NUKOLKOL-779799 format. One line per field, with one value per residue: residue number from 1; x, y, z of N, C-alpha, C in turn; residue in one letter. Coordinates in nm, 2 decimals. Example, Ala and Ser with C-alpha at 12.3 -4.5 7.8 and 13.67 -1.06 7.14 Angstrom:
BEGIN
num c(1,2)
nxx c(1.32,1.28)
nyy c(-0.57,-0.22)
nzz c(0.78,0.71)
caxx c(1.23,1.37)
cayy c(-0.45,-0.11)
cazz c(0.78,0.71)
cxx c(1.32,1.29)
cyy c(-0.33,0.00)
czz c(0.78,0.79)
residu c(a,s)
END
This chain:
BEGIN
num c(1,2,3,4,5,6,7,8,9,10,11,12,13,14,15,16,17,18,19,20,21,22,23,24,25,26,27,28,29,30,31,32,33,34,35,36,37,38,39,40,41,42,43,44,45,46,47,48,49,50,51,52,53,54,55,56,57,58,59,60,61,62,63,64,65,66,67,68,69,70,71,72,73,74,75,76,77,78,79,80,81,82,83,84,85,86,87,88,89,90,91,92,93,94,95,96,97,98,99,100,101,102,103,104,105,106,107,108,109,110,111,112,113,114,115,116,117,118,119,120,121,122,123,124,125,126,127,128,129,130,131,132,133,134,135,136,137,138,139,140,141,142,143,144,145,146,147,148,149,150,151,152,153,154,155,156,157,158,159,160,161,162,163,164,165,166,167,168,169,170,171,172,173,174,175,176,177,178,179,180,181,182,183,184,185,186,187,188,189,190,191,192,193,194,195,196,197,198,199,200,201,202,203,204,205,206,207,208,209,210,211,212,213,214,215,216,217,218,219,220,221,222,223,224,225,226,227,228,229,230,231,232,233,234,235,236,237,238,239,240,241,242,243,244,245,246,247,248,249,250,251,252,253,254,255,256,257,258,259,260,261,262,263,264,265,266,267,268,269,270,271,272,273,274,275,276,277,278,279,280,281,282,283,284,285,286,287,288,289,290,291,292,293,294,295,296,297,298,299,300,301,302,303,304,305,306,307,308,309,310,311,312,313,314,315,316,317,318,319,320,321,322,323,324,325,326,327)
nxx c(6.50,6.32,6.24,6.51,6.78,6.97,7.32,7.62,7.93,8.23,8.58,8.72,8.51,8.45,8.27,7.92,7.72,7.41,7.24,7.02,6.99,7.08,7.37,7.58,7.90,7.99,7.92,7.66,7.34,7.03,6.72,6.51,6.26,6.15,6.24,6.44,6.74,7.08,7.41,7.64,7.83,8.09,8.12,8.09,8.33,8.50,8.46,8.53,8.53,8.22,8.10,7.90,7.60,7.46,7.17,7.14,6.93,6.59,6.34,6.32,6.51,6.77,6.89,7.23,7.29,7.41,7.29,7.33,7.58,7.86,8.05,8.36,8.63,8.81,8.76,8.52,8.26,8.07,7.76,7.61,7.28,7.14,6.91,6.61,6.36,6.08,6.12,6.02,6.08,6.32,6.59,6.68,6.82,7.03,7.31,7.34,7.27,7.43,7.67,7.61,7.37,7.31,7.14,6.88,6.81,7.00,6.98,6.97,6.75,6.41,6.25,6.01,6.04,6.07,6.13,6.22,6.29,6.44,6.64,6.78,6.94,7.21,7.33,7.52,7.45,7.29,7.46,7.69,7.77,7.94,8.21,8.28,8.25,8.45,8.69,8.67,8.68,8.94,9.07,8.95,9.02,9.26,9.50,9.84,10.05,10.27,10.56,10.80,11.10,11.34,11.67,11.87,12.15,12.47,12.77,12.88,12.73,12.59,12.38,12.36,12.41,12.19,11.99,12.06,12.05,11.78,11.65,11.79,11.86,12.13,12.46,12.76,13.08,13.26,13.13,13.13,13.11,12.82,12.81,12.68,12.37,12.20,11.98,11.70,11.45,11.17,10.89,10.66,10.44,10.21,10.02,9.74,9.55,9.24,9.02,8.83,8.63,8.50,8.58,8.86,9.11,9.35,9.53,9.80,9.97,10.28,10.50,10.83,11.03,11.35,11.57,11.90,12.09,12.39,12.61,12.79,12.90,12.93,12.74,12.51,12.35,12.26,12.12,11.89,11.75,11.66,11.51,11.26,10.91,10.92,10.79,10.84,11.10,11.40,11.60,11.92,12.16,12.48,12.53,12.77,12.90,12.90,12.90,12.76,12.50,12.46,12.44,12.19,11.97,12.05,12.02,11.75,11.65,11.74,11.59,11.32,11.33,11.33,11.11,10.90,10.72,10.74,10.66,10.89,11.13,11.35,11.66,11.88,12.18,12.40,12.40,12.51,12.77,12.99,12.83,12.82,12.64,12.37,12.08,11.87,11.91,11.88,11.61,11.47,11.53,11.40,11.13,11.09,11.10,10.90,10.93,10.92,11.13,11.38,11.62,11.88,12.06,12.24,12.42,12.35,12.09,11.89,11.59,11.57,11.39,11.16,11.19,11.13,10.87,10.75,10.79,10.64,10.38,10.35,10.35,10.13,9.93,9.95,9.86,9.60,9.50,9.49,9.27,8.95,8.67,8.32,8.10)
nyy c(12.34,12.52,12.78,13.00,12.84,12.78,12.78,12.59,12.71,12.63,12.55,12.79,12.95,12.83,12.62,12.55,12.40,12.28,12.30,12.17,11.92,11.57,11.36,11.11,10.95,10.95,11.18,11.19,11.32,11.34,11.49,11.55,11.67,11.67,11.43,11.42,11.30,11.34,11.47,11.65,11.97,11.92,11.65,11.65,11.78,11.59,11.36,11.48,11.58,11.50,11.25,11.07,10.91,10.63,10.48,10.25,10.14,10.16,10.15,10.11,10.20,10.08,10.13,10.19,10.04,10.01,10.26,10.43,10.50,10.69,10.80,10.94,11.18,11.06,10.80,10.52,10.57,10.44,10.49,10.47,10.44,10.67,10.61,10.40,10.33,10.39,10.47,10.77,10.95,10.98,11.17,11.25,11.46,11.51,11.54,11.76,11.97,11.93,12.06,12.33,12.37,12.17,12.11,12.18,12.14,11.95,11.71,11.35,11.16,11.13,11.01,10.81,10.77,10.48,10.43,10.67,10.82,10.64,10.57,10.81,10.82,10.74,10.91,11.20,11.50,11.81,11.96,11.82,11.85,12.08,12.04,11.80,11.87,12.07,11.93,11.76,11.94,12.03,11.81,11.76,11.98,11.95,12.09,12.22,12.01,12.05,11.89,11.82,11.68,11.46,11.35,11.09,10.91,10.74,10.93,11.01,10.83,10.92,11.10,11.38,11.38,11.24,11.42,11.65,11.54,11.49,11.75,11.92,11.77,11.68,11.57,11.54,11.41,11.45,11.56,11.72,11.61,11.69,11.98,12.00,12.09,12.06,12.19,12.16,12.21,12.07,12.04,11.78,11.55,11.29,10.98,10.87,10.62,10.64,10.51,10.58,10.88,10.78,10.57,10.63,10.77,11.00,11.29,11.41,11.70,11.77,11.97,11.91,11.95,11.92,11.81,11.76,11.60,11.62,11.34,11.30,11.24,11.48,11.65,11.58,11.72,11.94,11.82,11.73,11.97,12.01,11.79,11.85,11.86,11.71,11.54,11.30,11.05,10.97,10.71,10.65,10.42,10.29,10.07,9.96,9.96,9.78,9.85,10.09,9.99,9.84,10.03,10.14,10.09,10.25,10.51,10.52,10.49,10.72,10.90,10.83,10.88,11.16,11.23,11.05,10.78,10.81,10.82,10.62,10.56,10.32,10.35,10.21,10.32,10.40,10.19,10.17,10.09,9.82,9.61,9.53,9.47,9.26,9.27,9.12,9.07,9.33,9.38,9.19,9.27,9.52,9.44,9.30,9.50,9.66,9.86,10.04,9.97,10.08,10.09,10.30,10.51,10.79,10.88,10.80,10.86,10.68,10.56,10.77,10.99,10.84,10.73,10.95,11.00,10.77,10.79,11.02,10.92,10.74,10.92,11.07,10.88,10.81,11.04,11.03,10.81,10.91,11.07,11.05,10.90,10.96,10.72)
nzz c(9.16,9.25,9.47,9.58,9.73,10.03,10.02,10.07,10.05,9.91,9.84,9.79,9.70,9.46,9.44,9.49,9.72,9.78,10.09,10.16,10.04,10.03,10.03,9.87,9.91,9.66,9.56,9.46,9.47,9.65,9.63,9.88,9.87,9.60,9.49,9.30,9.16,9.13,9.03,9.22,9.21,9.28,9.23,8.95,8.87,8.96,8.78,8.54,8.19,8.08,7.85,7.77,7.88,8.05,8.14,8.37,8.52,8.46,8.56,8.84,9.13,9.36,9.68,9.71,9.49,9.14,8.92,8.70,8.45,8.36,8.08,8.07,8.03,8.20,8.20,8.25,8.48,8.74,8.90,9.22,9.36,9.59,9.74,9.77,9.53,9.30,8.96,8.82,8.62,8.36,8.29,7.99,7.89,8.06,8.05,7.89,8.05,8.27,8.37,8.38,8.52,8.73,8.95,8.89,8.61,8.52,8.65,8.70,8.72,8.84,9.13,9.31,9.63,9.84,10.11,10.23,10.47,10.63,10.44,10.43,10.65,10.66,10.48,10.37,10.51,10.62,10.89,10.84,10.59,10.52,10.63,10.51,10.23,10.21,10.24,10.02,9.81,9.82,9.72,9.47,9.33,9.19,9.18,9.17,9.35,9.62,9.70,9.94,9.91,10.04,10.00,10.10,10.24,10.22,10.18,9.86,9.71,9.50,9.53,9.48,9.21,9.11,9.18,9.02,8.77,8.75,8.80,8.62,8.40,8.36,8.37,8.55,8.58,8.79,9.01,9.32,9.67,9.85,10.05,10.32,10.25,9.95,9.69,9.47,9.21,9.04,8.82,8.78,8.61,8.68,8.66,8.85,8.99,9.12,9.37,9.55,9.60,9.38,9.11,8.89,8.66,8.75,8.64,8.79,8.90,9.03,9.22,9.27,9.53,9.58,9.83,9.88,10.10,10.28,10.33,10.52,10.86,11.01,10.93,11.04,11.24,11.09,10.89,11.03,11.05,10.79,10.74,10.83,10.78,10.55,10.26,10.15,10.09,9.92,9.96,9.91,9.77,9.66,9.40,9.36,9.59,9.87,10.14,10.15,10.10,10.33,10.52,10.49,10.68,10.89,10.79,10.74,10.99,11.11,10.96,11.03,11.31,11.31,11.17,11.19,11.03,10.70,10.34,10.16,9.91,9.80,9.65,9.42,9.29,9.01,8.82,8.58,8.61,8.72,8.92,9.28,9.46,9.45,9.25,9.33,9.60,9.70,9.62,9.77,10.03,10.03,9.99,10.22,10.41,10.33,10.14,9.83,9.54,9.33,9.05,8.94,8.70,8.73,8.55,8.29,8.30,8.33,8.46,8.64,8.64,8.66,8.91,9.08,9.00,9.09,9.37,9.41,9.35,9.57,9.78,9.73,9.74,10.01,10.13,10.04,10.19,10.44,10.42,10.53,10.42,10.46,10.59)
caxx c(6.47,6.22,6.30,6.65,6.82,7.09,7.43,7.75,8.03,8.36,8.68,8.74,8.40,8.43,8.16,7.81,7.66,7.29,7.24,6.89,7.00,7.16,7.47,7.66,8.04,8.02,7.86,7.53,7.25,6.88,6.64,6.40,6.13,6.09,6.29,6.55,6.87,7.18,7.55,7.67,7.93,8.22,8.12,8.11,8.47,8.57,8.46,8.59,8.44,8.13,8.07,7.78,7.54,7.38,7.09,7.13,6.80,6.49,6.21,6.33,6.65,6.79,6.99,7.36,7.31,7.43,7.17,7.38,7.72,7.90,8.18,8.42,8.77,8.89,8.71,8.38,8.23,7.94,7.71,7.51,7.17,7.14,6.79,6.53,6.23,6.04,6.16,5.91,6.12,6.46,6.63,6.77,6.91,7.11,7.45,7.33,7.27,7.50,7.77,7.56,7.25,7.29,7.04,6.74,6.79,7.10,6.96,6.96,6.62,6.32,6.20,5.92,6.11,6.00,6.16,6.31,6.34,6.54,6.75,6.86,7.01,7.36,7.38,7.59,7.35,7.29,7.58,7.81,7.81,8.05,8.34,8.30,8.27,8.57,8.79,8.66,8.72,9.08,9.12,8.90,9.08,9.37,9.60,9.98,10.09,10.41,10.62,10.94,11.17,11.47,11.76,11.96,12.24,12.61,12.84,12.94,12.65,12.53,12.25,12.36,12.40,12.05,11.91,12.10,12.00,11.63,11.61,11.85,11.89,12.27,12.55,12.90,13.15,13.34,13.05,13.18,13.01,12.74,12.86,12.56,12.24,12.18,11.84,11.66,11.30,11.12,10.75,10.63,10.30,10.20,9.88,9.70,9.42,9.16,8.91,8.72,8.49,8.46,8.70,8.90,9.25,9.37,9.66,9.84,10.09,10.35,10.63,10.92,11.14,11.44,11.68,12.01,12.16,12.53,12.60,12.90,12.85,12.94,12.62,12.39,12.26,12.21,12.02,11.77,11.67,11.60,11.41,11.13,10.80,10.94,10.68,10.89,11.24,11.48,11.72,12.01,12.29,12.56,12.53,12.91,12.96,12.82,12.89,12.65,12.38,12.45,12.41,12.05,11.89,12.09,11.96,11.60,11.62,11.75,11.47,11.20,11.35,11.30,10.98,10.81,10.72,10.69,10.69,11.03,11.17,11.49,11.72,12.02,12.23,12.52,12.38,12.60,12.90,12.99,12.77,12.87,12.52,12.28,11.94,11.78,11.93,11.82,11.46,11.42,11.54,11.29,11.01,11.08,11.08,10.78,10.96,10.94,11.27,11.41,11.76,11.90,12.19,12.24,12.50,12.27,11.95,11.80,11.50,11.58,11.26,11.07,11.20,11.06,10.73,10.70,10.78,10.52,10.26,10.34,10.32,9.99,9.85,9.95,9.77,9.46,9.47,9.46,9.14,8.85,8.54,8.21,8.03)
cayy c(12.33,12.62,12.90,13.01,12.76,12.81,12.70,12.57,12.76,12.57,12.56,12.94,13.00,12.76,12.52,12.57,12.27,12.30,12.23,12.10,11.79,11.47,11.32,10.99,10.98,10.97,11.32,11.18,11.38,11.32,11.60,11.49,11.74,11.63,11.30,11.43,11.24,11.39,11.48,11.79,12.03,11.86,11.52,11.69,11.80,11.46,11.28,11.54,11.61,11.38,11.24,10.99,10.85,10.51,10.45,10.10,10.11,10.25,10.14,10.12,10.20,10.03,10.20,10.13,9.96,10.10,10.30,10.50,10.51,10.80,10.79,11.07,11.18,10.98,10.66,10.50,10.58,10.39,10.56,10.40,10.52,10.70,10.57,10.30,10.39,10.37,10.58,10.84,11.02,10.98,11.30,11.22,11.58,11.54,11.58,11.89,12.08,11.89,12.15,12.47,12.37,12.03,12.09,12.20,12.08,11.85,11.59,11.22,11.11,11.16,10.88,10.80,10.69,10.38,10.44,10.79,10.86,10.54,10.58,10.93,10.82,10.73,11.00,11.32,11.60,11.90,12.02,11.74,11.89,12.18,11.98,11.70,11.93,12.14,11.83,11.71,12.05,12.03,11.70,11.77,12.10,11.90,12.20,12.17,11.97,12.08,11.78,11.84,11.55,11.45,11.24,11.06,10.80,10.76,11.03,10.95,10.73,10.98,11.18,11.51,11.35,11.21,11.55,11.73,11.47,11.51,11.89,11.99,11.67,11.70,11.48,11.57,11.30,11.49,11.64,11.71,11.57,11.80,12.03,12.03,12.07,12.12,12.21,12.18,12.20,12.04,12.00,11.67,11.50,11.14,10.94,10.80,10.56,10.66,10.41,10.65,10.83,10.72,10.53,10.70,10.80,11.14,11.34,11.49,11.78,11.79,12.04,11.83,12.03,11.81,11.85,11.67,11.62,11.57,11.21,11.29,11.25,11.62,11.73,11.52,11.82,12.02,11.73,11.73,12.09,12.00,11.68,11.90,11.87,11.64,11.46,11.17,11.04,10.87,10.65,10.61,10.35,10.27,9.92,9.91,9.97,9.70,9.92,10.19,9.92,9.79,10.15,10.18,10.09,10.37,10.63,10.52,10.51,10.87,10.97,10.81,10.95,11.30,11.26,10.94,10.70,10.88,10.74,10.60,10.48,10.28,10.36,10.16,10.40,10.36,10.06,10.17,10.04,9.68,9.60,9.44,9.43,9.21,9.33,9.03,9.10,9.46,9.37,9.11,9.36,9.62,9.37,9.26,9.62,9.73,9.98,10.02,9.97,10.11,10.11,10.42,10.56,10.93,10.91,10.78,10.91,10.56,10.55,10.88,11.06,10.73,10.72,11.06,10.98,10.66,10.85,11.11,10.84,10.69,11.03,11.11,10.77,10.82,11.15,10.98,10.72,10.99,11.13,10.95,10.92,10.92,10.59)
cazz c(9.30,9.29,9.53,9.61,9.85,10.10,9.97,10.13,9.96,9.94,9.73,9.76,9.62,9.33,9.44,9.57,9.75,9.85,10.22,10.18,9.98,10.10,9.94,9.89,9.90,9.52,9.53,9.41,9.56,9.65,9.68,9.95,9.84,9.48,9.44,9.20,9.19,9.03,9.07,9.26,9.13,9.31,9.15,8.81,8.85,8.98,8.66,8.42,8.08,8.06,7.71,7.74,8.00,8.03,8.26,8.40,8.57,8.40,8.63,8.98,9.18,9.49,9.76,9.71,9.37,9.03,8.84,8.59,8.42,8.27,8.02,8.07,7.99,8.29,8.19,8.28,8.62,8.77,9.02,9.30,9.40,9.74,9.80,9.69,9.49,9.16,8.87,8.76,8.50,8.32,8.22,7.88,7.86,8.18,8.02,7.83,8.15,8.39,8.42,8.40,8.61,8.77,9.05,8.84,8.48,8.49,8.73,8.62,8.72,8.95,9.18,9.42,9.73,9.91,10.25,10.23,10.60,10.67,10.35,10.45,10.78,10.65,10.38,10.42,10.51,10.73,10.94,10.80,10.45,10.51,10.65,10.40,10.10,10.21,10.22,9.89,9.72,9.82,9.64,9.33,9.26,9.10,9.16,9.18,9.48,9.66,9.78,9.98,9.89,10.10,9.95,10.21,10.21,10.24,10.09,9.74,9.64,9.38,9.55,9.41,9.06,9.08,9.18,8.91,8.65,8.76,8.79,8.51,8.30,8.34,8.45,8.56,8.65,8.91,9.11,9.46,9.77,9.90,10.17,10.40,10.19,9.82,9.66,9.33,9.19,8.91,8.82,8.69,8.61,8.69,8.67,8.97,8.98,9.24,9.39,9.62,9.62,9.26,9.04,8.77,8.65,8.76,8.61,8.90,8.88,9.16,9.22,9.36,9.59,9.62,9.92,9.88,10.22,10.29,10.40,10.63,11.00,11.06,10.88,11.11,11.30,10.98,10.82,11.10,11.02,10.66,10.74,10.88,10.69,10.42,10.22,10.12,10.09,9.84,10.03,9.80,9.80,9.54,9.38,9.35,9.72,9.96,10.27,10.14,10.12,10.47,10.60,10.47,10.80,10.97,10.73,10.76,11.14,11.14,10.90,11.11,11.44,11.30,11.10,11.19,10.91,10.58,10.22,10.13,9.79,9.81,9.51,9.39,9.19,8.94,8.75,8.46,8.65,8.76,9.05,9.38,9.54,9.35,9.24,9.40,9.75,9.73,9.61,9.88,10.15,10.02,10.01,10.36,10.49,10.28,10.06,9.69,9.51,9.19,9.03,8.85,8.66,8.71,8.44,8.16,8.32,8.34,8.57,8.74,8.65,8.70,9.06,9.14,8.98,9.18,9.50,9.41,9.36,9.70,9.87,9.70,9.80,10.16,10.17,10.02,10.29,10.56,10.40,10.57,10.35,10.54,10.56)
cxx c(6.36,6.29,6.44,6.68,6.95,7.20,7.55,7.85,8.16,8.45,8.70,8.63,8.37,8.31,8.05,7.73,7.53,7.28,7.11,6.88,7.09,7.25,7.54,7.80,8.08,7.97,7.73,7.43,7.11,6.82,6.52,6.26,6.07,6.15,6.39,6.68,6.97,7.32,7.58,7.79,8.07,8.23,8.14,8.26,8.55,8.58,8.52,8.48,8.35,8.09,7.94,7.73,7.46,7.30,7.07,7.00,6.70,6.35,6.22,6.48,6.65,6.90,7.12,7.39,7.33,7.30,7.21,7.53,7.75,8.04,8.24,8.56,8.86,8.85,8.56,8.36,8.09,7.89,7.60,7.40,7.17,7.02,6.72,6.40,6.20,6.07,6.04,5.95,6.27,6.49,6.73,6.85,7.00,7.24,7.45,7.34,7.35,7.59,7.71,7.44,7.22,7.17,6.90,6.72,6.89,7.09,6.95,6.82,6.54,6.25,6.09,5.98,6.02,6.01,6.26,6.37,6.46,6.67,6.84,6.95,7.16,7.41,7.45,7.49,7.37,7.43,7.71,7.86,7.93,8.18,8.38,8.34,8.40,8.69,8.79,8.70,8.87,9.14,9.08,8.96,9.19,9.47,9.74,10.01,10.24,10.46,10.76,11.00,11.31,11.54,11.86,12.04,12.38,12.66,12.90,12.86,12.58,12.40,12.25,12.35,12.26,11.96,11.94,12.04,11.84,11.59,11.67,11.89,12.04,12.35,12.70,12.98,13.21,13.26,13.10,13.07,12.94,12.79,12.74,12.43,12.25,12.03,11.81,11.51,11.27,10.97,10.73,10.48,10.31,10.05,9.86,9.56,9.35,9.05,8.80,8.74,8.43,8.58,8.73,9.05,9.26,9.51,9.70,9.97,10.15,10.48,10.72,11.03,11.24,11.56,11.78,12.09,12.29,12.53,12.71,12.84,12.84,12.82,12.49,12.29,12.19,12.10,11.89,11.68,11.59,11.50,11.27,11.03,10.83,10.82,10.72,11.04,11.29,11.60,11.81,12.13,12.36,12.57,12.67,12.97,12.87,12.80,12.77,12.51,12.36,12.41,12.27,11.97,11.92,12.02,11.81,11.57,11.64,11.64,11.35,11.21,11.31,11.16,10.87,10.81,10.66,10.72,10.84,11.04,11.31,11.55,11.86,12.08,12.36,12.51,12.46,12.74,12.88,12.94,12.83,12.75,12.42,12.14,11.85,11.79,11.86,11.66,11.40,11.42,11.42,11.16,10.98,11.05,10.96,10.81,10.95,11.08,11.28,11.56,11.78,12.04,12.18,12.32,12.42,12.13,11.85,11.72,11.50,11.44,11.15,11.07,11.12,10.91,10.67,10.69,10.66,10.39,10.24,10.30,10.17,9.89,9.84,9.86,9.63,9.41,9.43,9.33,9.04,8.72,8.43,8.15,7.88)
cyy c(12.44,12.74,12.89,12.93,12.81,12.72,12.70,12.61,12.70,12.59,12.70,12.99,12.93,12.67,12.57,12.44,12.30,12.23,12.16,11.96,11.70,11.40,11.18,11.03,11.00,11.10,11.31,11.23,11.33,11.44,11.54,11.55,11.69,11.50,11.31,11.37,11.29,11.39,11.63,11.84,11.97,11.73,11.55,11.71,11.67,11.38,11.34,11.56,11.49,11.38,11.16,10.93,10.73,10.48,10.30,10.06,10.21,10.24,10.16,10.12,10.14,10.10,10.12,10.05,10.06,10.13,10.38,10.49,10.62,10.78,10.93,11.07,11.10,10.83,10.65,10.50,10.54,10.45,10.47,10.49,10.55,10.65,10.46,10.37,10.36,10.49,10.64,10.91,11.00,11.10,11.27,11.34,11.61,11.60,11.72,12.00,12.04,11.99,12.29,12.48,12.23,12.01,12.11,12.12,11.96,11.73,11.47,11.17,11.16,11.03,10.91,10.71,10.59,10.39,10.55,10.82,10.77,10.56,10.70,10.92,10.82,10.82,11.13,11.44,11.70,11.96,11.94,11.78,11.98,12.12,11.88,11.77,12.01,12.05,11.78,11.82,12.06,11.93,11.72,11.89,12.06,12.02,12.13,12.14,12.01,11.97,11.82,11.70,11.55,11.33,11.22,10.93,10.83,10.87,10.95,10.85,10.79,11.06,11.31,11.48,11.31,11.33,11.63,11.67,11.50,11.65,11.96,11.90,11.69,11.61,11.53,11.47,11.34,11.58,11.61,11.67,11.70,11.85,12.09,11.99,12.14,12.12,12.23,12.16,12.16,12.00,11.88,11.63,11.35,11.11,10.85,10.75,10.57,10.56,10.48,10.80,10.77,10.68,10.61,10.73,10.95,11.17,11.44,11.57,11.80,11.87,11.97,11.92,11.94,11.87,11.74,11.69,11.55,11.44,11.20,11.31,11.40,11.70,11.67,11.62,11.91,11.95,11.74,11.85,12.07,11.88,11.73,11.92,11.81,11.55,11.32,11.17,10.93,10.83,10.59,10.53,10.33,10.12,9.87,9.91,9.90,9.78,10.02,10.12,9.88,9.91,10.20,10.19,10.22,10.49,10.63,10.54,10.66,10.95,10.96,10.88,11.10,11.33,11.16,10.87,10.78,10.80,10.74,10.52,10.45,10.28,10.31,10.23,10.34,10.22,10.06,10.12,9.89,9.67,9.50,9.40,9.39,9.27,9.25,9.05,9.23,9.46,9.29,9.19,9.46,9.56,9.34,9.38,9.70,9.85,9.94,10.04,10.00,10.13,10.22,10.43,10.71,10.97,10.91,10.84,10.80,10.56,10.66,10.95,10.96,10.72,10.83,11.05,10.87,10.71,10.94,11.04,10.79,10.80,11.06,11.00,10.77,10.93,11.11,10.89,10.79,11.06,11.02,10.99,10.88,10.80,10.61)
czz c(9.35,9.35,9.56,9.74,9.91,10.05,10.06,10.03,10.00,9.82,9.69,9.67,9.49,9.33,9.54,9.59,9.83,9.98,10.25,10.11,10.06,9.99,9.97,9.88,9.75,9.47,9.46,9.51,9.55,9.70,9.75,9.91,9.71,9.42,9.33,9.25,9.08,9.09,9.11,9.19,9.16,9.23,9.00,8.78,8.87,8.85,8.54,8.31,8.05,7.91,7.68,7.88,7.97,8.15,8.27,8.44,8.51,8.46,8.78,9.02,9.32,9.56,9.75,9.58,9.25,8.96,8.71,8.57,8.33,8.21,8.01,8.03,8.08,8.29,8.22,8.43,8.64,8.90,9.08,9.35,9.55,9.81,9.71,9.65,9.34,9.08,8.80,8.63,8.48,8.25,8.11,7.83,7.97,8.15,7.96,7.93,8.28,8.45,8.45,8.50,8.66,8.86,9.00,8.71,8.45,8.58,8.64,8.61,8.84,8.99,9.28,9.53,9.80,10.06,10.27,10.37,10.65,10.58,10.37,10.57,10.76,10.53,10.44,10.40,10.62,10.76,10.90,10.66,10.44,10.52,10.54,10.27,10.09,10.18,10.07,9.79,9.71,9.73,9.49,9.26,9.16,9.08,9.17,9.32,9.50,9.75,9.81,9.98,9.95,10.03,10.07,10.17,10.23,10.14,9.97,9.66,9.52,9.40,9.48,9.26,9.02,9.08,9.06,8.78,8.64,8.73,8.67,8.39,8.26,8.42,8.44,8.64,8.78,9.01,9.25,9.56,9.82,10.04,10.25,10.33,10.05,9.78,9.51,9.32,9.05,8.92,8.73,8.70,8.61,8.70,8.79,8.96,9.11,9.25,9.47,9.60,9.49,9.18,8.92,8.77,8.65,8.71,8.72,8.87,9.02,9.14,9.32,9.40,9.65,9.71,9.93,10.00,10.22,10.37,10.51,10.77,11.05,11.02,10.94,11.16,11.19,10.90,10.89,11.08,10.89,10.64,10.77,10.76,10.55,10.39,10.19,10.10,9.99,9.93,9.93,9.84,9.66,9.52,9.37,9.49,9.83,10.10,10.26,10.15,10.26,10.56,10.58,10.60,10.89,10.92,10.75,10.90,11.17,11.08,10.99,11.25,11.43,11.24,11.13,11.06,10.80,10.46,10.19,10.00,9.80,9.66,9.51,9.27,9.13,8.88,8.62,8.49,8.70,8.90,9.15,9.48,9.44,9.36,9.33,9.55,9.78,9.72,9.73,10.01,10.14,10.04,10.15,10.45,10.45,10.20,9.91,9.65,9.36,9.17,8.92,8.81,8.64,8.59,8.31,8.18,8.34,8.47,8.67,8.76,8.70,8.85,9.13,9.12,9.07,9.33,9.51,9.42,9.51,9.80,9.85,9.76,9.95,10.21,10.15,10.14,10.42,10.55,10.43,10.50,10.44,10.50,10.56)
residu c(x,x,x,x,x,x,x,x,x,x,x,x,x,x,x,x,x,x,x,x,x,x,x,x,x,x,x,x,x,x,x,x,x,x,x,x,x,x,x,x,x,x,x,x,x,x,x,x,x,x,x,x,x,x,x,x,x,x,x,x,x,x,x,x,x,x,x,x,x,x,x,x,x,x,x,x,x,x,x,x,x,x,x,x,x,x,x,x,x,x,x,x,x,x,x,x,x,x,x,x,x,x,x,x,x,x,x,x,x,x,x,x,x,x,x,x,x,x,x,x,x,x,x,x,x,x,x,x,x,x,x,x,x,x,x,x,x,x,x,x,x,x,x,x,x,x,x,x,x,x,x,x,x,x,x,x,x,x,x,x,x,x,x,x,x,x,x,x,x,x,x,x,x,x,x,x,x,x,x,x,x,x,x,x,x,x,x,x,x,x,x,x,x,x,x,x,x,x,x,x,x,x,x,x,x,x,x,x,x,x,x,x,x,x,x,x,x,x,x,x,x,x,x,x,x,x,x,x,x,x,x,x,x,x,x,x,x,x,x,x,x,x,x,x,x,x,x,x,x,x,x,x,x,x,x,x,x,x,x,x,x,x,x,x,x,x,x,x,x,x,x,x,x,x,x,x,x,x,x,x,x,x,x,x,x,x,x,x,x,x,x,x,x,x,x,x,x,x,x,x,x,x,x,x,x,x,x,x,x,x,x,x,x,x,x,x,x,x,x,x,x,x,x,x,x,x,x)
END
């Protein structure tokens, strides 16, 4: 880029984003001064370790159309051009310098723009860069997420047993009903397929802080305290106890009254015993209400960790939906 440019510093100093460039939501930049098109530092971290690049277009690029594809540790990512123009130079050494000097030597290509002023109108530039890049840095960091998880449901359905099986991989037949609130923590990893700002599979690490709330009426006030700032909820019933299934709406209403609508996973526990609530009925109820449903056995451990992974995915997806990508 020649002389030293002003940088927008984000991600606790980890990323430097030049403020004289314009960007797409895929983090593809265009340098209006020299026509260089490349990938900024945030985009490099999004795709992960780049292994190969294929230039789809070698003579001319069209705004919003694919011009290059990179194979990385997260799969194949296709990039769309930020502008329209004739290609003057392809940088065959782009991957060699991508991570260490993307803005000067790691660019993808140089173009002669056809209608640069118009093409720049809907790109991210100027005073929009800072806010956008800060949000993106929080996502791309792939740090450990902390999710507060509430378990709720009737007393005796196995909430404590599920928590203990998950956090300690342990089962005790005569676990006593929780007196108020119990607590446990476990870190887990799950895969999430992202569609924006660029497609790819992410490995997410989440610390699951699990709060097991007592199901008795006398603990209603105490439960409200621990509902605060919960990320998601396991609503548990006992497949051998139809009453516990019938009470599900009550527990979800209490949850929503205290938190609003948060991610919910409905759990049918004790599938190692003779059931009295059919799986079909529970699945139809969940589908009708828009909840995901899973059946577990705290005794054998079947599907317990899977339940928490599914809830973590739902929570992460809900957080992604709240993130608005610039158009």
